[in-house]
N, C-alpha and C positions, 0 to 999 in steps of 0.2 A: 760753208757760208754762201748765201745767195745775195748777190749785189745787183741792184737794178741801176742801169746807167742811162741817163738822158743824153742822147747823142749816139751816132752810129758811125758815120763816115768821116768825122772830124779827126784832127791829128791825135788828140788825147783819147778819144773814144776808140779809135782804131787800135791804139796801143793797149787799151784796157781789154779789148776783145782777145788780144794775143796773150793775156795773162790768165785766161780761164783754164782751170784744171778740174779734175773730178771733185776735189774738195773746195774749190773756189769757182762757183758757178756765177757767171756774169752774163746778164741779159741786157743788150743795148736796144734802145728805142730810136728808130728813125722818125722822120717828120710824119710819116703816115701813121705810125703807132702813137705818137704824142705830139700834137700841135703846140709848139712853144708859145704861140700867140694866144692860146686858150688856157688860162691858168687852171680852170676847173678840170680840163681834160688831163692836165699833168697830175693833179691830185688824184683823179680817178685811176690813172695808170698805176699809181703806187698802191692803191687799195686793191686793184685787180691782181697785181703780181705778188703782193704780200712778201716783200723781200726782208732780209735781215739788216740791210743798209742800202742807202741810195747815194749815188755820186752824180752830180750834175756836171757833165762835160760839154754841154751845149751852150752856145751864146751867140749874140749878134756881135760879130767882131769886125765888121766893115767900118773901121774908125772914121774914115772920111765921109762915107755915105750917111752915117749916123747924124752928122751935122744937119742934114736935110730931112732926115726921117727919125727924129728922136722918139716919136711916139711908138713906132714899131720896136726900136731898140729897147725902150722901157718895158714893153710887154714881155720881151724875151729875156732881158737882163735883170729885171726887177720883179715884175708881177709873177712870172713863172717860177723862179726860185722861191719867192715868198710862199706860193701855194705848195710847192714841194716841201719846204721846211715845215709848214704847218701840218701837212699830212704826215710827215715823219714824226713830228712832235706828238701828234694824236696817237700814233701807233707805238711810240716809245722806242724808235730806232734811230741810229745815227744818220745825219745828212751832211755830206761833204760837197762843197761847191767851189769852183775855180774862179778866182777874180784876177785883178790886174794892178800893176804899178800905176796905171793911169788914174787911180783914185787920188793920187797925190799931186801936188802942184808942180813937181818936176824941177824945183830950183835947188840951189846949193850943191854941195858935193858930198854930203854925209849920207851913208846908207839909211834908208827909211826903216824905222822900226814899226811893228804892227800897230801900236797905239799912238803913233805920231798923228798930229792933226792932218786931216785930209783937205784937199782943195783941187778937185778935178778941173782941168782946163777946157774940157769939151764935152759933147753929148755922150760919147761912149763912156768916159770916166764917170759922168754923173749918173748914168743908168746902172753901171756896175756898182757904184757906191750905194745907190738906193736898194739894190738887191742885197748887198751885204747887210745893211741896216735892217731890212725886212727879215732876213734869215736869223739874225740875232734876236729880233723881237718875238719870233715864234715861240721861243722859250724851251725848245727841245734840246737834244744833244746834237751839236753842230760844229763844223769847222769850215772857215773860209780860208782857202789857200791862194794867196796872191802870188802870181808868177809873172814872168816877163820874157819877151823875145823867143816865143815858142817855135821850135824847129823839129823836123822829122823827115823821113823818106816819103811821107804821105801828104797829099793836099798841096796847098800853095803856101810857101814860106820863103824866108830870106835865102836859105841855103840853095834851094832849087832855082830861085831867081838868079842868084849869082852864077851858078853853074851854067845856066842857059846863056846869060849875057856874056860871061867870060869866054864861052866857046865862040861867040859871035864877034867879039870886039877885042882889040889890043889894049884898050885903056878904058877905065870907068871912073867916074867921080862918085864918091860915097860920103855921106855926112860923117864928120869925125868929132862933133861936139856933143853927141848924145851917147851917154855912158850907161851900160847896164850889163846884165848877165844872160847870155844866150842859154836857153833851157831846153833840153831834149824832151819831147812829148812822152817818150818811153819812161823817163825818170819821173815825170809828173804823174803819169798813170800809176806807177808803183808807189809813189808817195801817197796818192789818194787812197789806194787800197790799204796801205799800212795804217794810215790815219783812221780810216773807217773801222778796221779791225780792232784797233786799240780803243776807240771810243765805245765799243760795245761793253768793255769791262771797266773803262775809265772815263765816264761821261763828264767828270769834273775837268777834263782837259779841253772841253769845248772852248772855242774862241777863234781869234784871228791869227793867221800864220803866214810866213813868207817862205818862198822856195824858188831859188834862181841859181843858174849855173855860175861857176867861178872859173877863172878870175874875171872880174869886171873888165870890160873892154869897150871900144867904140865900134860903131857899125863898120867904119873903114877898116879897122884892124881885124874885125871878124871876117870881112870879105877877103883880106889878105891871107888869113888863116885858111879859109876855104880853098883859095886858089893854090896855096902852097901844098896842102894835103891832097888835093885832087890832081896836081901836076899841070894845072892850067897856067899858061903864061899870059897874064893880064895885069897891067899896071893899075894900081889904085891910087887916085889922087883924092886926098881928104878935102872936104868943103864944109863950111858952116851951114847950119840948118836954114839960115835966112836965104841961102842961095838955092835951096830946094823947097820952095813954098808948097804947102799942102792945105786943103780945106780945114783940117783939124790940126791944131798945134801939138807937136810931139814933145814929151818931157825930155829935157836935157839930162836930168839926173834920174836914172832908173835903178840906181844901186839899192839893194835890199838886204837888210840885216836878217839873216835866217837862223840866228842862234837859238831863238825860242823853239823853232821846229826841231832842231837837233836835240835840245834839252828835253823836250816833251816826248818825242817819238823816235829819237835815235837816228833821224834822217839827216845826213850830211849834204852839203852843197855838192852837186856833181860837177866834175870838171868838164866844161863844154867841149874841150878838145877831144876827150875820150868819146863823148856823145857824137861829135862830128865824125870821128873815125867810123863809128858804127853806122851812122846814117849813110856815109859814102859807100860803105861796104854793102849795105842793103840796096842802094841805088845801082851799084855795079852788078849785083846779082840779078836784079830785076831786068837790067838792060841785056844781060847775057841769056835770059830765058825767053 
């Protein structure tokens, strides 16, 4: 199977490259090969490569910056996947794109189900929701995989930030009223491939899906878990989100009901503690080389 991936050096795209085998050929496109601010160029790339399926692992993820640059975020998060989805629909091939819990209002404490009412609180969520809606409207075979709190041994993410700060300080304050599921990029990549492969023979499974790590936790407790597993002695004091203001409002409730994903594709919620073990092992290995 030939899968074309938009994205190359991001967390999920990096993990997708690592899944390639003789039978699973994965081609990733960096910015030079596919300008995500040019929707027509994205569609042209699909026509050029003629893959069996497409995964969009690229996005404008600078949540705070999007508040001042929503136009660019919309080009990348909405217009580009819209063109990709239409190109895939025209070719009759599956299209899988990654979205976010930020499409919801972030209130309450009940896990979000795929068809719950949306209500993004900021520009990032609005542009990702617009992308979801455009993908569905293209009318092809598609899946939107919403996820949360993505971490890996690559790029910039919470795990790497905590390891750096924990090595520098004896105490950190971390918000403890935002609850969600940390999710390994490796697990997201494998889920995307599994879904794309299944959609080839079961296009009727097209739709919205959730995928997040378990168990749900707070950022503060996640930080404590990182320090415990890495052997770093750093005390974590939990604080409310109001004491750590940011340009974009973060959702307090990022819990996601992933039962539909399990029922449709046999993909279970990964344990983030196991994912964290693997991430720390990868970082240790890279430090040793």
